[in-house]
N, C-alpha and C positions, 0 to 999 in steps of 0.2 A: 503494500500500499504506499509506504513512504517513498520508494523509489519512484512509482508510478506517478504519483501526486506531485512530487518535486518536479519531475520532468514536465508535466502538464501546466503547472502554474508558472513556470520558466517560459513555455512556448506559448500559451494563451495570451493574447493581447486585449487589452480593454483600454480605451481613450490614449491610444497610441503608445502604450508601455506594458511590458509583462505584468501580469496580475501578481506575480510574486514580490514585485515593488511595493505592493500595497502593505502597510504594516499589519493589519489584521490577518491578511493571508500569510505573511512570513511567520508571524506568532502561533497560527494554527499548525502550519507544517513543523515549526520548532517543538510544539506541544506533542505532536505524533512522536517525533524523534525521541522526546524525553520519556514518553510512556513506553515506547518500545525498550529502550535501555533499562527501565525500571522492571520490566517484565523478564527480560533476559537475566538481570541479576537475581530476581526471586527464583528463577527456574535454575539458573547456576548453583545457587544457594542449596536448594533441595538435592540437585544432582551430586554436590560435594558431599553432602551428609551420607547420601546412599553409598557413594564410592569408598567413605572413609568407615562404612559400617556402623555409624551412629543411627540414633532413633531419627526417622526422616518423615513419619507421616504428617506431622504437623505442617512442616515446610512444603510438603508436596501438596497438601489440601490449599494451603495458603497461595501456592503458585498457580494451581488449577483455578482458584477462584478469581484472583487478580486477572490472570489472562483471559478467563472467560468475560469479566465483566468490562475491563478496560480494552479488550479487543473490539468489543461492540461499540465502543465510544471511539476508538480509531477509525473503525469502519465508517460510522455515522460523519466523522469529520472529514473522511475522504470523499464521501458523497457530497457534502456540502461544499467542498472545496471545488469540485468540479462543476457545480451549481446544476443547470438543467442536464448537462451531459452525464451527470452522476446516476442518472436513473434509465439511461437508455444502454442496450445491451451491446453497442460497438465499443463501449469502454468495459474493461473487466471489473471495475470498481464495484458496480452494481451486484455482480455475482459474488465478489467477496464479502460484500456487506451482508448480503442474504445468509452466506454461510456462516459467517461470524454471530448473526442473530441466532441462527439454529443452534450452533454449538454452545452459545451462552444460555439458551433455554434448557438444553440438555444437562448442562453442568450441575444445575440444582438437583436433578434427580440421581446423578452419579455420586454424589458425596454422602449418601445416606449411611 
């Protein structure tokens, strides 16, 4: 999502300039990058505990929950950054968003 959205906002022009030059757009892309780094760190922390043979169930559950909920927000932001193009099938963002929504809804049932 981050790679695709970054390229899109750099190429898409409005009012004679790339929309990436707009502060709100730049902040939204930066927030996606920050969220992704946080999700990676939570996942790596859980994986490190597994590798070391330590108790890991709490960290795995936290990483799964974070990834499910924050990934939905990242997908929503990606769709918003593409504007009307975020809802058409010519861009993969709409599919990614639908998949992320489904994964997020399933997550609640998996952590029983």
